[in-house]
KENUFI-186219 format. One record per residue (C-alpha): residue in three letters; x, y, z. Coordinates in Angstrom, 3 decimals, padded with zeros to 6 digits. Each point is the difference from the previous one (the first is absolute). Example, Ala and Ser with C-alpha at 12.3 -4.5 7.8 and 13.67 -1.06 7.14 Angstrom:
# KENUFI-186219
(site 'ALA' (012.300 -004.500 007.800))
(site 'SER' (001.370 003.440 -000.660))
//
This chain:
# KENUFI-186219
(site 'UNK' (-000.774 -001.283 024.306))
(site 'UNK' (-003.613 -000.815 000.531))
(site 'UNK' (-002.822 -002.081 -002.439))
(site 'UNK' (-001.075 002.407 -001.517))
(site 'UNK' (002.751 001.821 -001.901))
(site 'UNK' (001.043 -003.200 -000.675))
(site 'UNK' (-002.841 -000.550 -002.483))
(site 'UNK' (000.071 002.912 -001.108))
(site 'UNK' (003.782 -001.128 -000.931))
(site 'UNK' (-001.630 -002.917 -002.651))
(site 'UNK' (-000.764 001.395 -003.043))
(site 'UNK' (003.939 001.587 000.242))
(site 'UNK' (001.420 -003.261 000.538))
(site 'UNK' (-001.425 -001.198 -003.431))
(site 'UNK' (000.777 003.201 -001.522))
(site 'UNK' (001.444 -001.386 -003.259))
(site 'UNK' (003.496 002.085 000.450))
(site 'UNK' (000.350 -001.167 003.160))
(site 'UNK' (-000.049 -003.912 -001.225))
(site 'UNK' (002.446 001.303 -002.996))
(site 'UNK' (003.386 000.300 000.233))
(site 'UNK' (000.826 002.944 -002.129))
(site 'UNK' (000.746 002.537 002.821))
(site 'UNK' (002.678 -001.567 001.044))
(site 'UNK' (001.628 -000.361 -003.450))
(site 'UNK' (-000.534 003.051 -001.626))
(site 'UNK' (000.810 003.447 001.108))
(site 'UNK' (-004.255 002.421 000.243))
(site 'UNK' (001.538 001.758 -003.071))
(site 'UNK' (000.285 -003.007 -001.999))
(site 'UNK' (-003.633 -001.602 000.753))
(site 'UNK' (-001.518 003.731 -001.014))
(site 'UNK' (002.093 -001.175 -002.646))
(site 'UNK' (-001.642 -002.732 -001.267))
(site 'UNK' (-004.029 001.357 000.959))
(site 'UNK' (000.828 003.589 -002.441))
(site 'UNK' (001.227 -002.813 -002.656))
(site 'UNK' (-003.237 -002.171 000.868))
(site 'UNK' (-001.978 003.000 000.263))
(site 'UNK' (000.931 001.394 -002.809))
(site 'UNK' (-000.279 -003.605 -001.992))
(site 'UNK' (-003.776 000.105 001.337))
(site 'UNK' (-000.504 003.294 -001.089))
(site 'UNK' (001.271 -000.274 -003.808))
(site 'UNK' (003.359 002.792 001.453))
(site 'UNK' (002.351 000.523 -002.578))
(site 'UNK' (003.935 -000.637 001.711))
(site 'UNK' (001.601 -000.754 -003.218))
(site 'UNK' (-000.927 004.511 000.204))
(site 'UNK' (001.718 -000.299 003.552))
(site 'UNK' (003.112 -002.583 000.558))
(site 'UNK' (001.665 002.910 002.397))
(site 'UNK' (-002.721 -000.337 002.624))
(site 'UNK' (001.567 -003.800 000.724))
(site 'UNK' (002.674 002.785 001.126))
(site 'UNK' (-001.699 002.005 002.070))
(site 'UNK' (-001.245 -003.659 002.317))
(site 'UNK' (003.620 -000.627 -000.357))
(site 'UNK' (-000.216 -003.333 -000.864))
(site 'UNK' (000.957 -001.968 -003.166))
(site 'UNK' (-002.254 -002.049 -002.479))
(site 'UNK' (001.349 -003.530 001.829))
(site 'UNK' (-002.081 000.925 003.458))
(site 'UNK' (-002.753 002.109 -001.181))
(site 'UNK' (-000.817 -003.171 -002.380))
(site 'UNK' (000.743 -002.305 003.126))
(site 'UNK' (-001.949 002.114 001.977))
(site 'UNK' (-002.427 -000.146 -002.822))
(site 'UNK' (-000.483 -004.055 -000.263))
(site 'UNK' (-000.451 -000.295 003.540))
(site 'UNK' (-002.805 002.316 000.162))
(site 'UNK' (-001.496 -001.867 -002.320))
(site 'UNK' (000.224 -003.291 001.636))
(site 'UNK' (-001.864 001.661 002.171))
(site 'UNK' (-002.652 001.360 000.146))
//
């Protein structure tokens, strides 16, 4: 690997996702569920009427709540 290529990788090494172990702790669809919850919260989308949505992500409330907690701590 040349010096030029290494220099291009430096911004990726500073990425919060890479400093976190979130991607090691949870499956991708669990992280997606947590992210979907946060987006819904930001845009004031009522998730009460869409309670079956979590089944689509194949996750439980305890898992996506843990993901949300860690995402909010990370960012």
